[in-house]
C-alpha positions in Angstrom: 211.4 159.5 110.9 209.3 158.2 108.4 206.1 157.7 108.7 206.1 153.7 109.2 208.8 153.9 111.7 206.6 156.3 113.7 203.7 154.2 113.5 205.0 150.7 114.6 206.6 152.7 117.8 203.3 154.4 118.4 201.1 151.2 117.6 203.5 149.2 119.4 201.2 145.7 119.3 198.0 146.7 118.5 199.0 146.8 114.3 202.5 146.9 114.2 202.9 143.2 113.2 200.3 139.9 112.9 200.3 139.0 116.8 198.9 142.6 117.5 196.3 142.1 114.7 195.5 138.6 115.4 195.5 139.5 119.1 193.2 142.1 118.0 190.6 140.4 116.2 190.3 137.6 119.0 189.3 140.5 121.3 186.5 141.8 119.0 185.8 138.2 118.8 185.4 137.3 122.8 183.9 141.1 123.0 181.3 139.9 120.3 180.6 136.5 122.2 180.5 138.0 125.6 179.7 141.1 125.9 177.0 142.0 123.1 174.8 139.5 124.3 174.8 141.2 127.9 174.1 144.6 125.9 171.4 143.4 124.1 169.4 141.7 126.9 170.1 144.8 129.0 168.3 146.7 126.2 165.2 144.4 125.6 164.7 143.8 129.2 164.7 147.7 129.8 162.1 148.1 126.3 159.9 145.2 127.5 159.4 147.5 130.9 158.8 150.3 128.9 156.4 148.3 126.8 154.6 146.7 129.8 153.8 150.2 130.9 152.4 151.1 127.7 150.4 148.4 127.8 148.9 148.9 130.9 148.0 152.4 129.9 146.1 151.6 127.4 144.2 148.4 128.8 143.3 150.9 131.5 142.1 153.5 129.0 140.0 150.8 127.1 138.4 149.9 130.4 137.3 153.6 131.5 136.0 154.4 127.9 133.8 150.7 127.8 132.4 151.6 131.3 131.6 155.3 130.8 129.7 153.7 126.9 127.8 151.5 129.3 127.4 153.7 131.9 126.1 156.6 129.7 123.3 154.1 128.1 122.3 153.1 131.0 121.5 156.2 132.3 119.8 157.3 129.5 117.3 154.4 130.3 117.0 155.4 134.0 115.4 158.7 132.5 112.9 157.0 130.9 112.6 154.3 133.6 111.8 157.6 135.8 109.3 158.9 133.3 107.1 155.9 133.0 106.6 155.2 136.4 106.2 159.0 137.6 103.0 160.3 135.8 99.5 159.3 137.3 99.4 157.3 133.8 101.6 155.1 131.8 102.4 157.4 129.1 101.4 156.4 125.5 103.9 155.4 122.6 103.8 158.6 121.1 104.7 160.4 124.5 107.6 157.8 125.3 109.1 158.4 121.9 108.9 162.4 122.1 110.7 161.9 125.7 113.3 159.7 124.1 114.0 162.2 121.5 114.0 165.0 123.8 116.4 163.1 125.7 118.7 162.1 123.0 118.6 165.7 121.8 122.2 166.7 122.8 123.7 162.9 123.3 126.1 161.7 120.6 124.0 158.6 119.6 123.5 158.9 115.7 121.9 155.4 115.6 118.7 154.1 116.3 118.0 152.9 120.1 115.0 151.0 119.6 112.9 150.8 122.9 109.9 148.0 123.3 107.9 148.3 126.1 106.5 144.3 126.6 103.8 143.1 129.1 104.0 141.0 131.9 102.6 137.9 129.2 105.7 139.1 127.0 103.9 140.4 124.2 105.1 143.6 122.6 102.4 147.1 123.6 105.2 149.6 121.9 108.1 149.3 119.7 109.8 151.7 118.5 113.2 154.3 118.0 113.3 158.1 117.8 112.7 158.3 114.0 110.1 155.6 113.2 107.9 153.4 114.8 107.8 149.7 114.9 110.8 149.5 113.0 110.9 145.8 113.4 107.1 144.8 113.1 107.4 143.3 116.7 104.1 144.9 117.8 101.4 142.2 119.0 104.0 139.5 118.7 105.3 137.4 121.7 109.0 137.5 123.2 108.5 133.7 123.6 108.8 133.1 119.4 112.8 133.9 119.3 113.4 133.8 123.1 114.6 130.3 125.0 112.6 129.1 128.0 115.5 130.2 129.9 116.0 134.0 128.4 111.9 133.9 129.1 112.4 132.8 132.7 115.1 135.5 133.4 112.7 138.4 131.9 110.2 137.2 134.4 112.7 137.8 137.4 113.7 140.8 135.6 110.4 142.2 135.4 109.6 141.8 139.3 112.1 144.7 140.4 112.5 148.0 139.0 116.7 147.9 138.6 118.1 148.2 135.8 119.9 145.1 134.5 122.0 144.2 131.2 121.2 141.1 129.2 123.8 139.2 127.0 124.5 140.7 123.7 122.1 139.4 120.7 122.4 139.1 117.2 119.3 141.6 116.3 117.0 140.6 113.2 117.7 144.7 112.1 121.2 143.3 111.1 123.2 144.6 114.4 124.7 143.4 117.2 122.6 144.8 120.4 123.1 144.7 124.3 119.7 145.0 126.0 118.9 147.2 129.0 116.4 146.3 130.3 113.9 147.4 133.8 110.4 146.0 135.6 107.5 148.5 135.3 105.8 148.3 138.5 102.6 150.8 138.9 100.7 150.9 142.5 102.2 147.6 143.4 101.1 146.1 140.2 103.8 144.4 137.3 102.5 146.1 134.2 105.7 144.3 132.0 109.0 145.4 131.5 111.2 147.5 128.9 114.3 146.7 126.7 116.1 149.5 124.9 118.6 148.1 122.7 121.0 150.5 120.6 124.1 149.6 118.1 126.6 147.8 120.0 129.1 149.5 118.0 128.1 152.8 119.2 129.1 152.1 122.7 133.0 150.4 121.4 133.8 152.7 119.0 135.3 155.0 121.4 137.9 152.7 122.4 138.8 152.1 118.5 138.9 156.0 117.8 141.9 156.5 120.5 145.0 157.9 119.7 147.6 155.0 118.4 145.2 152.4 119.1 146.6 151.3 115.8 149.1 149.4 117.8 147.0 147.2 120.2 144.5 144.6 119.4 141.6 144.1 121.9 139.6 140.9 122.7 135.8 141.2 124.4 134.1 138.5 125.5 130.7 138.1 127.7 129.8 135.5 130.4 131.2 132.2 129.9 133.4 133.3 127.7 131.3 134.3 124.4 133.5 136.5 122.1 131.6 139.5 120.7 133.1 142.4 118.4 131.3 145.2 116.6 129.5 143.5 114.1 128.3 140.0 116.0 128.0 137.8 118.6 130.2 134.5 118.4 127.5 132.3 120.3 126.1 130.2 117.7 123.1 131.9 117.1 122.2 133.4 113.9 123.7 136.3 112.4 121.6 138.7 110.0 124.3 140.0 107.7 127.5 139.2 106.6 129.8 142.0 107.5 133.1 141.4 109.4 134.7 143.6 112.0 138.6 143.8 110.7 139.7 144.4 114.7 138.4 140.8 115.7 141.2 139.8 117.8 141.0 136.3 116.1 142.4 138.1 112.8 146.1 138.8 114.2 148.6 136.2 114.8 149.0 137.8 118.6 150.0 134.8 121.3 147.1 134.7 123.9 149.6 134.5 127.1 150.7 138.3 125.7 147.1 139.4 126.4 146.5 141.7 129.7 142.9 140.8 131.1 140.4 142.5 133.3 136.7 141.8 134.3 134.0 144.4 134.8 130.6 143.9 136.2 128.3 145.8 135.0 124.5 145.6 136.3 124.4 142.4 136.4 126.4 141.2 133.0 130.2 140.5 133.3 132.4 141.6 130.8 135.9 140.3 130.1 138.5 142.8 128.2 141.9 142.0 126.8 144.6 144.2 125.5 147.6 142.8 123.8 150.6 144.7 121.6 149.8 144.3 117.5 153.7 143.7 116.8 155.8 142.1 120.0 159.4 141.9 118.5 160.0 144.3 115.5 162.3 146.9 117.2 163.8 144.6 119.1 164.8 142.6 116.1 165.6 145.5 114.6 167.9 146.6 117.5 169.6 142.8 117.0 170.5 143.7 113.4 172.1 147.0 113.6 174.3 145.3 117.0 175.1 142.1 115.6 175.5 144.0 111.6 178.0 146.2 112.8 180.0 143.7 114.6 180.1 141.3 111.8 181.1 144.3 109.8 184.1 145.1 111.7 185.2 141.3 112.0 185.1 141.3 108.3 187.1 144.6 107.7 189.9 143.4 110.4 190.3 139.9 109.5 190.1 141.5 105.6 193.1 143.6 106.8 195.0 140.8 108.5 194.7 138.6 105.2 196.4 141.5 103.4 199.1 141.6 105.7 199.7 138.1 105.4 199.5 138.6 101.7 202.1 141.8 101.8 204.3 139.7 104.2 204.6 136.9 102.0 205.5 139.1 99.0 208.4 140.8 101.0 209.8 137.5 101.7 209.7 136.6 98.5 211.2 139.8 97.2 214.2 139.5 99.9 214.6 135.9 98.6 214.8 137.0 95.2 216.8 140.1 96.0 219.6 137.6 97.3 219.4 134.8 94.7 219.6 137.5 91.6 221.9 140.4 92.4 221.6 141.6 89.1 217.6 142.6 89.9 219.1 144.7 92.8 217.9 148.0 91.9 214.6 146.4 90.6 214.0 144.6 93.9 214.7 147.4 96.1 212.2 149.5 94.2 209.6 147.2 94.7 210.8 146.4 98.4 210.3 150.5 99.1 207.0 150.3 97.4 205.8 147.3 99.4 206.7 149.2 102.7 205.1 152.0 101.8 202.0 150.1 101.0 202.2 148.7 104.7 203.0 152.1 106.2 199.6 153.5 104.2 197.7 149.9 105.9 199.4 151.4 109.3 198.3 154.7 109.2 194.6 153.3 107.6 194.2 151.8 111.2 195.0 154.7 112.9 192.5 156.7 111.2 189.9 154.0 111.7 190.3 154.2 115.3 190.1 157.9 115.4 187.3 158.7 113.0 185.0 155.8 114.0 184.8 157.0 117.1 182.0 159.9 116.5 179.1 157.6 114.9 180.1 154.8 117.2 179.7 157.2 119.9 176.7 158.3 118.7 175.1 155.0 118.4 176.0 154.5 122.3 174.7 158.0 123.3 171.2 156.5 121.7 171.4 153.4 123.3 172.0 154.9 126.5 169.0 157.6 125.7 167.0 154.4 125.3 167.9 152.5 128.2 167.4 155.0 130.5 164.4 157.0 129.8 160.8 156.0 128.9 160.2 157.2 125.3 156.8 157.3 123.3 156.5 155.3 120.2 156.8 158.9 117.9 160.2 159.0 119.9 161.0 155.6 119.6 160.7 155.6 115.3 163.7 158.8 115.8 165.7 157.1 118.2 165.9 154.2 115.9 165.7 156.5 112.6 169.4 158.5 114.4 170.8 154.7 114.6 170.3 154.0 111.2 172.0 157.1 110.7 175.0 156.7 112.5 175.6 153.5 111.4 175.2 154.7 107.9 177.4 157.2 108.6 180.2 154.6 109.6 179.6 152.8 106.0 180.3 155.9 104.1 183.4 156.5 106.4 184.8 152.8 105.6 184.4 153.5 102.0 186.0 157.2 101.9 188.9 155.6 103.8 189.4 152.6 101.3 189.4 155.2 98.6 192.0 157.5 100.4 194.3 154.2 100.5 193.9 153.3 96.9 195.0 156.9 96.0 197.9 156.6 98.4 198.8 153.5 96.4 198.2 154.9 93.1 195.4 152.7 92.3 193.1 155.4 92.5 192.8 159.2 91.2 190.6 162.1 92.2 187.3 161.6 91.1 186.6 165.3 90.5 182.9 166.5 90.1 180.8 170.0 90.1 179.9 170.1 93.6 177.0 172.0 95.6 178.5 173.5 98.6 175.7 174.3 100.7 174.3 170.6 99.9 177.9 169.6 100.9 177.8 171.7 104.3 174.7 170.3 105.2 175.3 167.0 104.8 178.2 166.7 107.1 176.8 168.9 109.7 173.4 166.5 109.5 175.4 164.0 111.0 177.2 165.4 113.5 174.5 167.1 115.5 173.7 163.9 117.5 177.9 164.4 118.4 177.2 168.5 119.5 174.0 167.6 120.9 175.6 164.9 123.4 178.1 168.2 124.7 175.2 170.6 124.3 176.9 172.2 121.0 174.7 173.9 118.4 176.4 173.7 114.8 175.5 177.0 112.8 176.0 177.2 109.1 176.5 179.9 107.2 177.1 179.6 103.1 176.9 181.7 100.2 174.0 180.9 97.6 174.9 179.3 94.4 178.3 178.4 95.9 180.2 175.3 93.5 183.5 173.6 93.0 185.1 170.8 91.0 186.5 168.3 93.5 185.8 164.6 95.0 182.9 165.2 96.6 183.6 161.9 99.5 187.1 163.1 100.2 185.5 166.7 100.7 183.1 165.4 103.0 186.0 163.2 104.9 187.9 166.7 105.2 184.7 169.2 106.6 183.5 166.1 108.9 187.2 165.7 110.8 187.8 169.2 111.0 184.0 169.9 112.7 184.4 167.1 114.6 187.6 168.4 116.3 186.0 171.6 116.9 183.5 169.7 119.1 185.7 167.7 120.7 187.9 171.0 122.3 184.7 173.0 122.5 183.3 173.4 126.1 179.6 172.5 126.6 176.8 174.8 126.0 178.9 176.6 123.2 178.9 176.9 119.4 180.8 175.7 116.4 180.0 178.2 113.0 180.8 176.5 109.5 181.1 179.5 107.1 181.3 179.0 103.2 182.0 181.6 100.4 184.1 182.6 97.7 187.0 185.0 97.4 188.1 185.6 93.6 188.5 182.0 92.3 188.7 180.8 94.9 186.3 178.6 97.7 186.6 179.0 101.3 185.6 176.8 104.2 186.0 178.5 108.1 185.3 176.4 110.8 184.9 178.6 113.9 184.8 177.3 117.8 185.4 179.4 121.2 187.2 175.9 122.9 190.4 175.5 124.5 192.4 177.0 121.7 196.1 176.4 121.1 199.7 177.5 121.4 201.8 178.8 118.5 203.8 175.7 118.7 200.9 173.5 118.6 199.4 174.9 115.9 203.1 174.6 113.8 202.8 171.0 114.3 199.1 170.1 113.6 199.6 168.4 110.5 202.9 166.8 111.2 202.7 162.8 111.8 205.7 163.2 114.7 203.7 165.5 116.7 202.2 162.4 118.7 198.9 161.4 120.0 196.1 163.8 119.8 194.9 165.7 122.9 191.9 164.8 125.0 188.5 166.9 124.3 187.1 168.9 126.9 185.1 165.9 127.9 188.1 163.4 127.9 187.4 162.7 124.2 190.6 160.8 123.0 192.0 161.0 120.1 194.9 160.2 117.7 195.1 163.5 115.9 195.4 161.7 112.2 191.8 163.1 111.1 193.7 166.1 110.6 196.5 164.7 108.8 193.9 163.0 106.7 192.0 166.4 106.0 195.6 167.9 105.1 196.6 165.4 102.5 192.6 165.4 100.9 193.1 169.0 100.7 196.3 169.2 99.4 195.3 166.5 96.6 192.7 169.2 95.5 195.3 171.8 95.4 194.5 173.6 98.2 195.5 174.5 101.6 194.6 174.5 105.0 195.2 177.4 107.8 195.0 177.8 111.5 194.7 180.9 113.6 194.6 180.2 117.1 195.1 181.5 120.6 195.3 179.7 123.5 191.9 179.6 126.1 190.2 181.8 123.0 189.5 178.9 120.5 190.4 178.2 116.7 189.4 178.4 113.7 190.3 176.5 110.3 190.6 178.0 106.7 190.2 175.5 103.7 191.1 177.1 100.3 190.2 175.4 97.5 190.1 176.4 94.0 187.2 177.4 92.4 185.6 176.0 89.3 186.9 178.3 87.2 190.4 178.2 88.3 192.5 175.9 85.7 196.0 176.8 85.5 198.5 176.3 88.6 199.9 179.9 88.1 196.3 181.2 88.5 195.4 179.1 91.2 198.6 180.2 93.2 198.0 184.0 92.6 194.4 183.9 94.0 195.5 182.1 96.9 198.7 184.5 97.7 196.1 187.2 96.9 193.4 185.7 99.3 196.0 185.3 102.4 197.6 188.5 102.2 193.8 190.3 102.1 193.6 187.9 105.4 196.5 188.8 107.1 198.3 185.7 107.1 
């Protein structure tokens, strides 16, 4: 039975005629218009849920870090307050400065804390930090010189109780952003004044920006009636004493306002509002859409091209038959052309079957990784590996299409072998790396053993297809939690590849018809994987083109071993090659 007749019976309507191929193209178009948007919507919904959890976690961590920073500073000032009111007399500036330096000895505040004691008339009496006296030259001056009447009234209220208050942040004359911590000093029921302690606000909110993976988020800080601030300035219209800008200010980014998650914090009489949002919201969703629809358009283009080619060949066949009837004298020539045409159509049919068989591997990898993303919460690092895996699977599909087109060209005589020196270790590594995802889906490990410095002359793309088909077949018929072993070594003038598995194995009858097109559809794998069996036929054809052989040793229930025998780089004559193969097979017991 010819290959064309066999394929016509096996593929009934799917690829045997133009109607079947048009139906197949219609199914693809319906799938793309109906199911792809549903799949994309579900992936985006799951991704949105994962991102929401990440955003909530980061936002809560920001609130906790901010509140702890503020409480730490207030606790330090609480100790200063206790020192000032607990002694018999009000401590001098030097005594207070020494106490502050002692308190900060084990703290992580490397920036100066400016502490001022102001009397009840708002005149500065003390002003210092832990490093120097009166750094801003304020002693003897009045707070009224740079505070409004409303702010003076607020300070009058503060000094009449001994509670700690946070006042609105200010742009300090020292060129920093400060947030005053203020409390009144009352001794023997007499109001003496109040203390104002100011630290560079950058020290308090830097821990938020030092957190892990914070570069993926943007924060919006405001106080009171929606007055924004960052690590360098307060945006309330007041004068700033420097020209520095905080690169992380939320207005530097094009992030929609409705994507922020906001919370309020009431700390010591001052209300803060903090918002958190993702910097890049749609990039990963966009990448997934490109992958899905890119693969879909590629498949439509390939099937459409095949339909066009079939129509072209059918038209040519009709013209040849018409010419045959009209010109009897050209009968022999027309018969030969018709045979060649039938062979090309048969090659096309075989090509479609191979695509249906070999594309399952990489596409199964894509579906598996998409399923893992849909049902598991993954970190940003895992997400990057996930996208890299999808990219590799898609690249494998493109490489396979290119190899199949090259194979069809060889079968039609349009192209010959592209013989080059091939590094066997790199070849095996390239193939096994792409099949790791398929193996992991069944918890099957792929172990490779390749002799050092092993090389041969061959068509690298064809040899990759051969190894990929043989190893994929071994994974398909292996049980879960098992191992597929790949060996490559030299034997005289030959290079030998061996693929071992401990799977279901085959009977002697199955082994003897393994590379015949008439053997029927491929058997199902240990996990119900479908197949046509044509991948092995393609591998056999490619090996024969390289003047090599494939041998199979298998026992039912005990696994299989495929041995690929190829000429090494130093074999040039057919007689020498035949002798080397005969010696190797005899030594191996074949």
